[in-house]
C-alpha positions, 0 to 999 in steps of 0.5 A: 936195411935192418940194424940191431937195437942197442942198449938204450933203443932195448931198455925204452922199449921193455919199460915203455911198450908195451903189447895188448888188445885193446878195445877197438873203439874211437875216442877223439878224432878229427871230421875230414869228409872221405869219400871213396870205399875202403881201404882209404888211403886218407881219412880221420886220425883218432885216439881209442877209446882208452886213451892212445893215439891211432898213428898207422890207421885211419877210424874209417879203416877200423870202423870197416874192418869191426863192420864186415867182421874181420877183427872183433871187439879188440884189436891189438896194438904196441903202445908207447908212452912218454911221459903223460902220453900215448901213442898205438900202433896197430899190429894186429895180425887180423888187420890186412896190410891194406888197413895199415898205413906205411908211415906215421900220422901225428897230426892233432897230437903230436909225434913223441921226442926224437929219440923215440920216433927214431926207435919207433922209426927203425922198427916199423920201417917208417921213413 
């Protein structure tokens, strides 16, 4: 179901969401064992080296895309900011759909406040 964004939602996104390319490099990440072949349906969550927490791609999937040359040194993301925290949503057209998760993972970092999460859910079609 598509609906238009309300004025307060548009205002939030204008002031707190930035679409840009960042270094496709992981910083902090989880350490679970990963089995099988990419794209992985479940692997390690991570923060980009520049800081924002990636919520819709696993670290191993990003690494694999770099290895095979599907993406370069940078990846396009939308960065959502709330106070001193930031979440990155991969929106790069070079990334095949099966490397992007259908729902976000906030494990190890926490989700944004409910109002922000609702806007994100609507924008990206997350349940």
